TORTOR-230134 format. One record per residue (C-alpha): chain; x, y, z; residue number from 1. Coordinates in Angstrom, 3 decimals, always signed. Layout:
BEGIN
SITE,mol,px,py,pz,seq
SITE,A,X,Y,Z,NUM
...
! end
This chain:
BEGIN
SITE,mol,px,py,pz,seq
SITE,A,+16.571,+20.011,+65.875,1
SITE,A,+19.541,+22.353,+66.638,2
SITE,A,+21.425,+21.177,+63.739,3
SITE,A,+18.284,+21.651,+61.330,4
SITE,A,+18.199,+25.095,+62.663,5
SITE,A,+21.661,+26.008,+62.030,6
SITE,A,+21.588,+24.722,+58.514,7
SITE,A,+18.456,+26.527,+57.826,8
SITE,A,+20.042,+29.846,+59.261,9
SITE,A,+23.367,+29.289,+57.227,10
SITE,A,+21.367,+28.977,+54.130,11
SITE,A,+19.100,+31.891,+54.636,12
SITE,A,+22.052,+34.327,+55.847,13
SITE,A,+24.495,+33.104,+52.776,14
SITE,A,+21.628,+33.579,+50.320,15
SITE,A,+20.544,+37.019,+51.655,16
SITE,A,+23.993,+38.204,+51.539,17
SITE,A,+24.683,+36.883,+48.146,18
SITE,A,+21.403,+38.214,+46.845,19
SITE,A,+22.689,+41.678,+47.981,20
SITE,A,+25.578,+41.239,+45.609,21
SITE,A,+23.278,+41.073,+43.065,22
SITE,A,+22.051,+38.654,+40.151,23
SITE,A,+22.775,+39.487,+36.599,24
SITE,A,+19.152,+40.285,+35.372,25
SITE,A,+18.621,+39.467,+31.784,26
SITE,A,+22.139,+38.086,+31.422,27
SITE,A,+23.663,+34.522,+31.269,28
SITE,A,+26.879,+35.490,+32.804,29
SITE,A,+26.515,+34.461,+36.309,30
SITE,A,+30.622,+34.647,+36.790,31
SITE,A,+31.587,+33.445,+40.417,32
SITE,A,+28.036,+33.098,+41.473,33
SITE,A,+27.726,+29.966,+39.300,34
SITE,A,+29.934,+28.038,+41.794,35
SITE,A,+28.194,+29.120,+44.777,36
SITE,A,+25.288,+26.500,+44.797,37
SITE,A,+27.533,+23.496,+44.662,38
SITE,A,+29.918,+25.331,+46.989,39
SITE,A,+27.131,+25.828,+49.315,40
SITE,A,+25.982,+22.289,+49.194,41
SITE,A,+29.489,+21.195,+49.671,42
SITE,A,+30.099,+23.390,+52.669,43
SITE,A,+26.752,+22.528,+54.427,44
SITE,A,+27.491,+18.726,+53.894,45
SITE,A,+30.804,+19.253,+55.573,46
SITE,A,+29.605,+21.142,+58.463,47
SITE,A,+26.123,+19.302,+59.034,48
SITE,A,+26.908,+15.884,+57.373,49
SITE,A,+23.065,+15.997,+56.054,50
SITE,A,+23.551,+15.592,+52.516,51
SITE,A,+19.936,+15.772,+51.520,52
SITE,A,+19.461,+19.345,+53.200,53
SITE,A,+22.812,+20.261,+51.842,54
SITE,A,+21.737,+19.432,+48.352,55
SITE,A,+18.366,+21.166,+49.041,56
SITE,A,+20.071,+24.532,+50.157,57
SITE,A,+22.444,+24.409,+46.964,58
SITE,A,+19.373,+23.944,+44.789,59
SITE,A,+17.472,+26.794,+46.456,60
SITE,A,+20.420,+29.315,+46.194,61
SITE,A,+20.834,+28.408,+42.364,62
SITE,A,+17.130,+28.688,+41.719,63
SITE,A,+17.086,+32.066,+43.497,64
SITE,A,+19.833,+33.544,+41.087,65
SITE,A,+18.061,+31.973,+38.267,66
SITE,A,+14.998,+34.059,+39.741,67
SITE,A,+16.976,+37.435,+39.475,68
SITE,A,+18.091,+36.977,+43.127,69
SITE,A,+14.473,+36.497,+44.404,70
SITE,A,+14.729,+34.057,+47.540,71
SITE,A,+11.031,+33.476,+47.589,72
SITE,A,+10.588,+32.741,+43.915,73
SITE,A,+13.666,+30.631,+44.177,74
SITE,A,+12.182,+28.466,+46.941,75
SITE,A,+8.959,+28.067,+44.725,76
SITE,A,+11.210,+27.511,+41.632,77
SITE,A,+12.961,+24.507,+43.576,78
SITE,A,+9.711,+22.742,+44.281,79
SITE,A,+7.679,+23.324,+41.154,80
SITE,A,+10.490,+23.398,+38.493,81
SITE,A,+13.674,+21.998,+39.323,82
SITE,A,+12.422,+18.908,+41.544,83
SITE,A,+9.479,+18.358,+39.087,84
SITE,A,+11.670,+18.594,+36.303,85
SITE,A,+13.874,+16.022,+37.629,86
SITE,A,+11.162,+13.582,+37.907,87
SITE,A,+9.714,+14.623,+34.466,88
SITE,A,+12.676,+13.592,+32.598,89
SITE,A,+12.222,+10.214,+30.823,90
SITE,A,+15.558,+8.808,+31.523,91
SITE,A,+15.150,+9.781,+35.209,92
SITE,A,+12.024,+7.880,+35.247,93
SITE,A,+13.680,+4.654,+33.930,94
SITE,A,+16.498,+4.986,+36.481,95
SITE,A,+14.179,+5.519,+39.535,96
SITE,A,+11.833,+2.698,+38.289,97
SITE,A,+15.053,+0.386,+37.782,98
SITE,A,+16.665,+0.975,+41.106,99
SITE,A,+13.313,+0.355,+43.138,100
SITE,A,+12.327,-2.732,+41.217,101
SITE,A,+15.897,-4.380,+41.704,102
SITE,A,+15.400,-3.208,+45.492,103
SITE,A,+12.095,-5.037,+45.514,104
SITE,A,+14.027,-8.168,+44.031,105
SITE,A,+16.479,-8.196,+46.766,106
SITE,A,+13.715,-8.187,+49.224,107
SITE,A,+12.024,-11.338,+47.878,108
SITE,A,+15.498,-13.124,+47.740,109
SITE,A,+16.060,-12.213,+51.589,110
SITE,A,+12.587,-13.502,+52.211,111
SITE,A,+12.845,-16.782,+50.297,112
SITE,A,+15.859,-17.798,+52.174,113
SITE,A,+18.056,-17.476,+48.896,114
SITE,A,+20.873,-15.385,+50.387,115
SITE,A,+20.949,-17.708,+53.486,116
SITE,A,+21.061,-20.622,+51.449,117
SITE,A,+23.966,-19.235,+49.433,118
SITE,A,+25.969,-18.770,+52.372,119
SITE,A,+25.164,-22.313,+54.014,120
SITE,A,+26.322,-23.823,+50.748,121
SITE,A,+29.586,-21.876,+50.643,122
SITE,A,+30.229,-22.531,+54.574,123
SITE,A,+30.562,-26.292,+53.829,124
SITE,A,+33.942,-25.589,+52.105,125
SITE,A,+35.149,-23.045,+54.849,126
SITE,A,+36.946,-25.159,+57.546,127
SITE,A,+39.653,-22.830,+58.736,128
SITE,A,+40.474,-18.974,+59.378,129
SITE,A,+42.111,-18.741,+56.092,130
SITE,A,+39.018,-20.538,+54.161,131
SITE,A,+36.542,-18.459,+56.275,132
SITE,A,+37.804,-15.106,+55.287,133
SITE,A,+37.979,-16.120,+51.606,134
SITE,A,+34.475,-17.701,+51.671,135
SITE,A,+33.202,-14.131,+53.291,136
SITE,A,+35.114,-12.289,+50.646,137
SITE,A,+33.566,-14.559,+47.768,138
SITE,A,+30.091,-14.123,+49.149,139
SITE,A,+30.512,-10.297,+49.278,140
SITE,A,+31.602,-10.519,+45.682,141
SITE,A,+28.741,-12.529,+44.628,142
SITE,A,+26.202,-10.274,+46.068,143
SITE,A,+27.314,-7.376,+43.952,144
SITE,A,+24.138,-5.899,+43.132,145
SITE,A,+23.367,-3.944,+46.223,146
SITE,A,+25.834,-2.821,+48.900,147
SITE,A,+23.158,-2.629,+51.740,148
SITE,A,+21.871,-6.148,+50.882,149
SITE,A,+25.670,-7.221,+50.846,150
SITE,A,+26.450,-5.883,+54.302,151
SITE,A,+23.391,-7.051,+55.891,152
SITE,A,+23.617,-10.628,+54.435,153
SITE,A,+27.226,-11.382,+54.553,154
SITE,A,+27.660,-9.620,+58.014,155
SITE,A,+24.844,-11.401,+59.801,156
SITE,A,+25.164,-14.967,+58.178,157
SITE,A,+28.890,-15.276,+58.483,158
SITE,A,+29.230,-14.210,+61.936,159
SITE,A,+28.573,-17.438,+63.722,160
SITE,A,+31.025,-19.303,+61.337,161
SITE,A,+33.839,-16.594,+61.556,162
SITE,A,+33.376,-16.872,+65.363,163
SITE,A,+33.843,-20.470,+65.438,164
SITE,A,+36.722,-20.296,+62.965,165
SITE,A,+38.639,-17.722,+65.341,166
SITE,A,+38.231,-14.844,+63.039,167
SITE,A,+37.767,-11.630,+64.962,168
SITE,A,+34.748,-9.187,+64.354,169
SITE,A,+36.999,-6.479,+63.401,170
SITE,A,+38.351,-8.425,+60.509,171
SITE,A,+34.838,-9.889,+59.413,172
SITE,A,+33.344,-6.284,+59.480,173
SITE,A,+36.377,-5.119,+57.436,174
SITE,A,+35.802,-7.858,+54.694,175
SITE,A,+31.681,-7.148,+54.968,176
SITE,A,+32.391,-3.349,+54.384,177
SITE,A,+35.348,-3.766,+51.756,178
SITE,A,+33.044,-6.159,+49.491,179
SITE,A,+29.857,-3.700,+49.582,180
SITE,A,+30.141,-0.571,+48.174,181
SITE,A,+33.571,-1.231,+46.404,182
SITE,A,+32.003,-4.141,+44.464,183
SITE,A,+28.586,-2.550,+43.798,184
SITE,A,+30.061,+0.657,+42.258,185
SITE,A,+32.050,-1.415,+39.648,186
SITE,A,+29.481,-4.305,+38.936,187
SITE,A,+27.949,-4.072,+35.484,188
SITE,A,+24.608,-4.809,+37.101,189
SITE,A,+23.665,-3.106,+40.630,190
SITE,A,+21.553,-0.514,+42.325,191
SITE,A,+24.477,+1.866,+41.957,192
SITE,A,+24.465,+1.825,+38.135,193
SITE,A,+21.286,+3.527,+37.356,194
SITE,A,+22.592,+6.543,+39.601,195
SITE,A,+26.074,+6.430,+38.074,196
SITE,A,+25.045,+6.186,+34.295,197
SITE,A,+22.434,+8.826,+34.880,198
SITE,A,+25.140,+11.205,+36.570,199
SITE,A,+27.231,+10.625,+33.479,200
SITE,A,+24.599,+11.254,+31.093,201
SITE,A,+23.424,+14.293,+32.577,202
SITE,A,+27.139,+15.687,+32.933,203
SITE,A,+28.349,+14.982,+29.386,204
SITE,A,+25.372,+15.362,+27.146,205
SITE,A,+24.987,+19.192,+27.130,206
SITE,A,+29.007,+19.426,+26.577,207
SITE,A,+28.804,+17.548,+23.516,208
SITE,A,+31.025,+14.746,+24.813,209
SITE,A,+28.193,+12.285,+24.096,210
SITE,A,+25.571,+12.681,+21.475,211
SITE,A,+22.838,+10.729,+23.186,212
SITE,A,+22.171,+9.643,+26.540,213
SITE,A,+22.241,+5.914,+25.435,214
SITE,A,+26.141,+6.363,+25.200,215
SITE,A,+26.339,+7.030,+29.011,216
SITE,A,+26.269,+3.220,+29.676,217
SITE,A,+29.482,+2.800,+27.332,218
SITE,A,+31.149,+5.661,+29.184,219
SITE,A,+30.303,+3.905,+32.350,220
SITE,A,+32.088,+0.637,+31.188,221
SITE,A,+35.062,+2.440,+29.988,222
SITE,A,+35.806,+3.986,+33.455,223
SITE,A,+35.868,+0.448,+35.167,224
SITE,A,+39.658,-0.114,+34.496,225
SITE,A,+40.215,+3.477,+35.906,226
SITE,A,+38.359,+2.534,+39.333,227
SITE,A,+41.757,+1.731,+40.729,228
SITE,A,+40.921,+2.100,+44.573,229
SITE,A,+38.004,-0.519,+44.485,230
SITE,A,+39.850,-2.829,+42.351,231
SITE,A,+43.039,-2.625,+44.513,232
SITE,A,+40.941,-2.865,+47.910,233
SITE,A,+39.172,-5.990,+46.624,234
SITE,A,+42.609,-7.559,+45.886,235
SITE,A,+44.054,-6.527,+49.066,236
SITE,A,+41.081,-8.265,+51.124,237
SITE,A,+41.624,-11.510,+48.979,238
SITE,A,+45.444,-11.565,+49.698,239
SITE,A,+45.026,-10.571,+53.511,240
SITE,A,+42.695,-13.600,+53.877,241
SITE,A,+44.798,-16.088,+51.502,242
SITE,A,+48.006,-15.400,+53.249,243
SITE,A,+46.867,-14.809,+56.745,244
SITE,A,+48.770,-11.586,+56.997,245
SITE,A,+47.834,-8.539,+58.517,246
SITE,A,+49.292,-5.106,+59.710,247
SITE,A,+48.484,-2.139,+61.898,248
SITE,A,+45.691,-2.722,+64.701,249
SITE,A,+44.158,-5.164,+62.588,250
SITE,A,+47.129,-7.430,+63.256,251
SITE,A,+46.612,-6.973,+67.087,252
SITE,A,+42.797,-7.946,+67.037,253
SITE,A,+43.359,-11.035,+64.620,254
SITE,A,+46.201,-12.331,+66.951,255
SITE,A,+44.095,-11.953,+70.029,256
SITE,A,+41.375,-13.835,+68.339,257
SITE,A,+43.762,-16.737,+67.149,258
SITE,A,+45.198,-17.107,+70.576,259
SITE,A,+42.150,-16.833,+73.039,260
SITE,A,+39.113,-17.209,+70.711,261
SITE,A,+38.134,-13.648,+72.035,262
SITE,A,+36.329,-12.285,+69.006,263
SITE,A,+36.318,-8.620,+70.457,264
SITE,A,+38.572,-6.369,+72.417,265
SITE,A,+37.813,-6.141,+76.183,266
SITE,A,+36.693,-2.860,+76.015,267
SITE,A,+34.423,-3.316,+73.067,268
SITE,A,+30.702,-1.991,+72.891,269
SITE,A,+29.319,-3.620,+69.855,270
SITE,A,+26.373,-2.252,+67.767,271
SITE,A,+23.324,-4.095,+67.975,272
SITE,A,+24.260,-6.993,+65.738,273
SITE,A,+21.118,-9.185,+65.917,274
SITE,A,+20.174,-11.918,+63.842,275
SITE,A,+17.003,-10.192,+62.938,276
SITE,A,+18.294,-8.928,+60.057,277
SITE,A,+17.879,-12.134,+58.407,278
SITE,A,+14.547,-11.731,+56.743,279
SITE,A,+13.876,-15.345,+55.522,280
SITE,A,+10.192,-16.181,+55.972,281
SITE,A,+10.643,-19.799,+55.231,282
SITE,A,+12.937,-22.742,+56.506,283
SITE,A,+16.360,-22.724,+54.566,284
SITE,A,+16.958,-26.021,+52.634,285
SITE,A,+19.533,-27.672,+50.377,286
SITE,A,+17.980,-25.986,+47.419,287
SITE,A,+17.400,-22.373,+48.889,288
SITE,A,+20.696,-21.303,+47.370,289
SITE,A,+18.954,-21.535,+43.907,290
SITE,A,+16.316,-18.961,+44.965,291
SITE,A,+19.258,-16.483,+45.371,292
SITE,A,+21.257,-17.260,+42.348,293
SITE,A,+18.747,-17.767,+39.434,294
SITE,A,+17.064,-14.171,+39.876,295
SITE,A,+20.536,-12.407,+39.726,296
SITE,A,+21.623,-14.777,+36.586,297
SITE,A,+18.207,-13.651,+34.904,298
SITE,A,+18.967,-9.831,+35.560,299
SITE,A,+22.649,-10.470,+34.223,300
SITE,A,+21.319,-12.431,+30.988,301
SITE,A,+18.518,-9.975,+30.342,302
SITE,A,+20.769,-6.943,+30.709,303
SITE,A,+23.380,-8.370,+28.172,304
SITE,A,+20.643,-9.880,+25.600,305
SITE,A,+18.754,-6.674,+26.146,306
SITE,A,+21.574,-4.334,+25.419,307
SITE,A,+22.569,-6.461,+22.009,308
SITE,A,+19.182,-6.708,+20.704,309
SITE,A,+18.266,-3.032,+21.380,310
SITE,A,+21.485,-1.871,+20.077,311
SITE,A,+20.910,-3.830,+16.824,312
SITE,A,+17.555,-2.430,+16.398,313
SITE,A,+18.938,+1.043,+16.931,314
SITE,A,+21.824,+0.604,+14.456,315
SITE,A,+19.720,-1.183,+11.860,316
SITE,A,+20.720,-3.271,+8.884,317
SITE,A,+24.398,-2.484,+9.316,318
SITE,A,+24.499,-3.913,+12.663,319
SITE,A,+26.258,-7.267,+11.862,320
SITE,A,+29.183,-5.303,+10.704,321
SITE,A,+29.442,-3.246,+13.943,322
SITE,A,+31.632,-4.116,+17.072,323
SITE,A,+29.787,-5.439,+20.066,324
SITE,A,+30.980,-2.616,+22.332,325
SITE,A,+29.540,-0.113,+19.777,326
SITE,A,+26.181,-2.006,+19.646,327
SITE,A,+25.976,-1.791,+23.377,328
SITE,A,+26.782,+1.941,+23.501,329
SITE,A,+23.828,+2.415,+21.230,330
SITE,A,+21.410,+0.553,+23.220,331
SITE,A,+18.827,+2.445,+25.179,332
SITE,A,+20.419,+1.239,+28.483,333
SITE,A,+17.919,+2.668,+30.848,334
SITE,A,+15.094,+0.680,+29.259,335
SITE,A,+17.251,-2.463,+29.102,336
SITE,A,+18.099,-1.975,+32.765,337
SITE,A,+14.032,-1.485,+33.376,338
SITE,A,+13.290,-4.862,+31.632,339
SITE,A,+15.982,-6.737,+33.282,340
SITE,A,+15.083,-5.690,+36.766,341
SITE,A,+11.594,-6.457,+36.337,342
SITE,A,+12.464,-9.701,+34.938,343
SITE,A,+14.805,-10.553,+37.965,344
SITE,A,+11.938,-9.539,+40.458,345
SITE,A,+9.509,-11.755,+38.432,346
SITE,A,+11.898,-14.700,+38.717,347
SITE,A,+12.519,-14.255,+42.216,348
SITE,A,+8.777,-14.032,+42.996,349
SITE,A,+7.911,-17.070,+41.021,350
SITE,A,+10.822,-18.978,+42.602,351
SITE,A,+9.982,-17.919,+46.088,352
SITE,A,+6.453,-18.899,+45.812,353
SITE,A,+6.925,-22.192,+43.828,354
SITE,A,+10.075,-23.198,+45.098,355
SITE,A,+10.673,-21.734,+48.497,356
SITE,A,+7.105,-21.996,+49.528,357
SITE,A,+6.380,-18.295,+50.015,358
SITE,A,+2.875,-17.246,+50.038,359
SITE,A,+2.024,-14.634,+47.530,360
SITE,A,+1.259,-12.291,+50.067,361
SITE,A,+4.744,-12.771,+51.757,362
SITE,A,+6.370,-12.287,+48.535,363
SITE,A,+4.621,-8.967,+47.593,364
SITE,A,+5.407,-7.782,+51.287,365
SITE,A,+9.063,-8.648,+50.749,366
SITE,A,+8.797,-6.792,+47.449,367
SITE,A,+7.500,-3.773,+49.017,368
SITE,A,+9.871,-3.901,+51.698,369
SITE,A,+12.845,-3.940,+49.472,370
SITE,A,+11.455,-0.751,+47.728,371
SITE,A,+11.158,+0.934,+50.999,372
SITE,A,+14.730,+0.321,+51.544,373
SITE,A,+15.649,+2.399,+48.230,374
SITE,A,+13.490,+5.393,+49.503,375
SITE,A,+16.500,+7.415,+50.773,376
SITE,A,+18.511,+6.567,+47.588,377
SITE,A,+15.481,+7.941,+45.464,378
SITE,A,+15.582,+11.123,+47.215,379
SITE,A,+19.403,+11.570,+46.875,380
SITE,A,+18.644,+10.798,+43.056,381
SITE,A,+16.159,+13.419,+42.452,382
SITE,A,+18.032,+16.096,+44.255,383
SITE,A,+21.313,+15.194,+42.399,384
SITE,A,+19.522,+15.613,+39.017,385
SITE,A,+17.988,+19.040,+40.272,386
SITE,A,+21.296,+20.380,+41.334,387
SITE,A,+22.897,+18.960,+38.185,388
SITE,A,+20.454,+21.047,+35.983,389
SITE,A,+21.235,+24.129,+38.068,390
SITE,A,+24.836,+23.957,+37.473,391
SITE,A,+23.945,+23.535,+33.943,392
SITE,A,+21.886,+26.584,+33.395,393
SITE,A,+24.407,+28.908,+35.396,394
SITE,A,+27.450,+27.284,+33.242,395
SITE,A,+29.334,+26.349,+36.586,396
SITE,A,+31.813,+24.254,+34.548,397
SITE,A,+32.411,+26.805,+32.091,398
SITE,A,+33.338,+29.433,+34.908,399
SITE,A,+35.556,+27.010,+36.570,400
SITE,A,+37.405,+26.384,+33.221,401
SITE,A,+37.982,+29.871,+32.605,402
SITE,A,+39.342,+30.650,+35.923,403
SITE,A,+41.568,+27.499,+36.397,404
SITE,A,+42.850,+27.498,+32.776,405
SITE,A,+46.023,+29.217,+33.814,406
SITE,A,+46.540,+27.537,+36.924,407
SITE,A,+45.466,+23.930,+36.830,408
SITE,A,+47.118,+21.622,+34.593,409
SITE,A,+44.862,+19.261,+32.764,410
SITE,A,+47.176,+16.044,+33.417,411
SITE,A,+46.387,+16.480,+37.073,412
SITE,A,+42.736,+16.524,+36.776,413
SITE,A,+42.258,+12.711,+37.549,414
SITE,A,+44.508,+12.914,+40.644,415
SITE,A,+43.122,+16.126,+41.922,416
SITE,A,+39.573,+14.701,+41.408,417
SITE,A,+40.223,+11.482,+43.359,418
SITE,A,+41.589,+13.415,+46.442,419
SITE,A,+38.722,+15.927,+46.440,420
SITE,A,+36.176,+13.224,+45.979,421
SITE,A,+37.699,+11.166,+48.817,422
SITE,A,+37.669,+14.044,+51.128,423
SITE,A,+34.241,+15.177,+50.688,424
SITE,A,+32.561,+11.548,+51.005,425
SITE,A,+34.869,+10.868,+54.092,426
SITE,A,+33.521,+14.137,+55.693,427
SITE,A,+29.919,+13.483,+54.755,428
SITE,A,+29.688,+9.813,+54.925,429
SITE,A,+27.957,+9.546,+51.348,430
SITE,A,+29.420,+8.473,+48.070,431
SITE,A,+26.181,+9.248,+46.264,432
SITE,A,+25.984,+12.872,+47.831,433
SITE,A,+29.498,+13.448,+46.726,434
SITE,A,+28.919,+12.184,+43.055,435
SITE,A,+25.920,+14.538,+42.888,436
SITE,A,+27.569,+17.209,+43.824,437
SITE,A,+31.062,+16.774,+41.981,438
SITE,A,+30.168,+14.720,+38.691,439
SITE,A,+28.242,+17.850,+36.938,440
SITE,A,+31.374,+19.769,+37.634,441
SITE,A,+34.158,+17.502,+37.027,442
SITE,A,+32.883,+15.694,+33.941,443
SITE,A,+32.450,+18.687,+31.617,444
SITE,A,+35.711,+20.253,+32.843,445
SITE,A,+37.652,+16.909,+32.307,446
SITE,A,+36.271,+16.938,+28.649,447
SITE,A,+36.634,+20.524,+27.500,448
SITE,A,+39.720,+21.485,+29.441,449
SITE,A,+42.334,+19.153,+27.991,450
SITE,A,+40.855,+20.084,+24.350,451
SITE,A,+41.336,+23.726,+24.958,452
SITE,A,+44.834,+23.180,+26.219,453
SITE,A,+45.768,+21.685,+22.780,454
SITE,A,+46.265,+18.001,+24.109,455
SITE,A,+45.378,+15.297,+21.378,456
SITE,A,+41.855,+13.833,+21.040,457
SITE,A,+43.144,+10.441,+22.533,458
SITE,A,+44.920,+12.000,+25.355,459
SITE,A,+41.956,+14.249,+26.112,460
SITE,A,+39.522,+11.444,+26.234,461
SITE,A,+41.799,+9.355,+28.522,462
SITE,A,+41.915,+12.247,+30.935,463
SITE,A,+37.986,+12.577,+30.592,464
SITE,A,+37.476,+8.815,+31.369,465
SITE,A,+40.026,+8.602,+33.990,466
SITE,A,+38.519,+11.662,+35.812,467
SITE,A,+35.133,+10.218,+35.808,468
SITE,A,+36.538,+7.083,+37.079,469
SITE,A,+38.092,+9.366,+39.632,470
SITE,A,+35.120,+10.802,+40.779,471
SITE,A,+33.504,+7.303,+41.287,472
SITE,A,+36.447,+5.667,+42.979,473
SITE,A,+37.152,+8.455,+45.065,474
SITE,A,+33.729,+8.777,+46.635,475
SITE,A,+33.867,+5.112,+47.211,476
SITE,A,+37.103,+5.411,+49.256,477
SITE,A,+35.883,+8.312,+51.183,478
SITE,A,+32.409,+6.593,+52.079,479
SITE,A,+34.120,+3.136,+52.838,480
SITE,A,+36.597,+4.805,+55.245,481
SITE,A,+34.171,+7.437,+56.821,482
SITE,A,+33.211,+6.422,+60.408,483
SITE,A,+29.741,+8.128,+59.775,484
SITE,A,+28.989,+6.337,+56.436,485
SITE,A,+25.943,+4.342,+56.506,486
SITE,A,+27.605,+1.185,+54.981,487
SITE,A,+30.432,+1.314,+57.653,488
SITE,A,+27.862,+1.705,+60.448,489
SITE,A,+25.666,-1.339,+59.010,490
SITE,A,+29.013,-3.295,+58.680,491
SITE,A,+29.756,-2.891,+62.285,492
SITE,A,+26.114,-3.513,+63.065,493
SITE,A,+25.758,-6.756,+61.271,494
SITE,A,+28.941,-8.075,+62.293,495
SITE,A,+28.447,-7.459,+65.938,496
SITE,A,+31.617,-5.376,+66.027,497
SITE,A,+32.418,-2.248,+68.087,498
SITE,A,+32.072,+0.682,+65.526,499
SITE,A,+35.148,+2.514,+66.617,500
SITE,A,+37.328,-0.774,+66.445,501
SITE,A,+36.073,-1.422,+62.863,502
SITE,A,+36.896,+2.154,+61.758,503
SITE,A,+40.419,+1.974,+63.459,504
SITE,A,+41.491,-1.207,+62.030,505
SITE,A,+40.208,-0.672,+58.479,506
SITE,A,+41.374,+2.749,+57.874,507
SITE,A,+45.137,+1.460,+57.266,508
SITE,A,+43.836,-0.965,+54.483,509
SITE,A,+41.694,+1.683,+52.703,510
SITE,A,+44.649,+4.500,+52.844,511
SITE,A,+46.922,+1.857,+51.548,512
SITE,A,+44.466,+1.012,+48.388,513
SITE,A,+43.769,+4.638,+48.050,514
SITE,A,+47.243,+5.848,+47.963,515
SITE,A,+48.376,+2.874,+45.553,516
SITE,A,+45.468,+4.057,+43.567,517
SITE,A,+46.636,+7.645,+43.390,518
SITE,A,+50.463,+7.219,+42.757,519
SITE,A,+50.157,+4.231,+40.220,520
SITE,A,+46.503,+4.837,+38.663,521
SITE,A,+45.466,+8.494,+38.491,522
SITE,A,+48.636,+10.376,+38.191,523
SITE,A,+49.746,+8.228,+35.260,524
SITE,A,+46.207,+8.295,+33.744,525
SITE,A,+46.605,+11.995,+33.538,526
SITE,A,+49.722,+11.489,+31.547,527
SITE,A,+47.839,+9.125,+29.133,528
SITE,A,+49.224,+6.169,+30.369,529
SITE,A,+46.966,+3.273,+29.659,530
SITE,A,+44.963,+1.738,+32.797,531
SITE,A,+45.803,-1.776,+31.435,532
SITE,A,+49.462,-0.944,+32.511,533
SITE,A,+48.508,+0.675,+35.700,534
SITE,A,+46.445,-2.264,+37.058,535
SITE,A,+49.066,-4.987,+37.156,536
SITE,A,+51.770,-2.392,+38.420,537
SITE,A,+49.261,-1.559,+41.330,538
SITE,A,+48.533,-5.131,+41.873,539
SITE,A,+52.110,-5.802,+42.337,540
SITE,A,+52.418,-2.909,+44.557,541
SITE,A,+49.419,-4.390,+46.821,542
SITE,A,+51.292,-7.655,+47.022,543
SITE,A,+54.680,-6.002,+47.852,544
SITE,A,+53.144,-3.980,+50.592,545
SITE,A,+51.334,-6.651,+52.268,546
SITE,A,+54.423,-8.857,+52.276,547
SITE,A,+56.602,-6.040,+53.613,548
SITE,A,+54.160,-4.616,+56.295,549
SITE,A,+52.083,-7.607,+56.998,550
SITE,A,+52.903,-10.227,+59.499,551
SITE,A,+51.455,-13.797,+60.113,552
SITE,A,+48.365,-13.637,+62.072,553
SITE,A,+49.239,-17.091,+63.762,554
SITE,A,+52.350,-16.569,+65.595,555
SITE,A,+54.804,-19.629,+65.809,556
SITE,A,+55.824,-21.170,+69.131,557
! end
C-alpha cells in the first residue's frame, strides 16, 4: 500500500508543479512538455517497478496537458477518451481478440495433455546430459507461441528428466528462461506478435513511414534479422549444451551436479516448483503429442494461407505478378491472425474432446483459464495504445527530433536504442511495458531523423528497421536478465531452482549475447551494413567466446 501511495503522491506532485508552468492553450506546440508524459512513465516504472501504474500516470499527465493543464479534466479524459479510444480502434480489437483466443488455445493444449505428450516423446531420445540439454532447448524452441506456456511446460516437465541426467537446476532454469521470451518475440506466430505489430503500426502510420496498418506485419518480418540478441542467445544456449561447456558461476553449478548429483547448491532456497502446473486433465498416452502439435500447425498454416489469400484479394487481378512478400504485406494481418487463432483453438478443442477424451465442459474451462492468463497482457496493451496516442497528439517525436538534431548522429540510433531499451526493461522487469513506452518515440524518430540528416532512402530505411528491431531485442534482453521479470521468476519456479542462483548464473550469458549483438549487430546496422553480414559474424563470435571462456563441465580424472 505504501508503494501505491508513493506513486500516487509523485504523480500528483509532479503534475501539479508542471501544471503551474502552464499548458499552451489553443496551441499545438507543447515543446518540452511533450516528453513529460513518457518520461514520467519511465521514471515511475524505474522507481516503483509497477508498469501499469506508471503508464496510467503518464497517460493522466498527457491528458491533463491536452485539457489545458486541468488535472481533473485530464483524469476524466484518461478514462472516457484515451482508454475507450484505444479499445474502440478496429485494429486494436483484432489484436486483443487474437491474443486472448491464442491464450485459450494454449489452455486447451495443456488440459488435453498435448504439451506433456510432446515432452515424453522427446524424452525418449535424451539419454545424457548433452542430449537432455538439447532436448530442453528443442522443446523451448517448439513452444514458440507463448513465453508463459513455454516456461511452465518446459520447466515442470523436464525437471525430473534433468535431475536424472545430472543437469543442475540452474542450467535448466537458464534453458527455460532463454527459450521463452527470446523465441516468442521473434516467432512469426505467437502471443507477442499482436502486441508488436500493433505498436509498429501505431508508431509509423502517423509519420507516413507506412501507408496502411496492414503493412506493419511486413515491417515486423523485416526486423527479424535485426533481432541480434535473441538470435545470438538461442545459438549460445544450443552450443553450451552441445559442447557441454560453461563459464562463470554456471560452470561451478554444473560441475557440482555432474560430480555429486546435487542439483542445487547447499544454501539454495528454491521457489515453489510444484508439479501442479501441469494442467493435464486426462491420462497422457503415446498419441498425446498430437493434441499439442496439430493445433499449432493449424495456426501456422491458417496464417500463411490467410495472408496470401487476403493479400491477393487486396491487390486484385495483378496479384499474380506481385512478389510474395508484397502480397503478404498488403494482407489485413490483424484479421488473418484472428482467423488463425480461432482455427487453432477450434482444432485444439476438437482434438482434446475426440482425441484426448476431454469433456466439453473441461475443454471450455481450459479455454477460459487460458484467456484469464492473458488478462494482464490485455491491460498493458490498452495502456500502451493510450500513451502512444498521447505522444502522437503532443508530437513527442517531433520535439525530440528537433532538440537532438545537432547532438545525435542518426547512425547511432539503433545502438543507443538497444542500450536504453535494455536498461529500462531490466529495471522494470517487463519487455511489454518498455515497448509501450519507447516504440511510439523511437520508431518515428528513426524514420524521420536520417532523412532530415540527408541520408539516402536505403540507408534511412535500414536505420529505421534496425532501430525498431533494437527496441524489440533490447526489451527482450532487459526482461530476460532482470531478477524481477515475471518470466525469470516463473523459470525459477517451474524449474525448482533458487531464484538468486538462477539470476546469478544466467546473467553472464545474457550479457555476452547482448554485447555481441551491440558490437557486431546494432553499431554496424547504424552504418547501413546488412544484418545478413552481421548475423554470421555474430554467430562466429558466439562460438569463439564459448570456446575461449567456456570449460568442459565434466572434468577429466
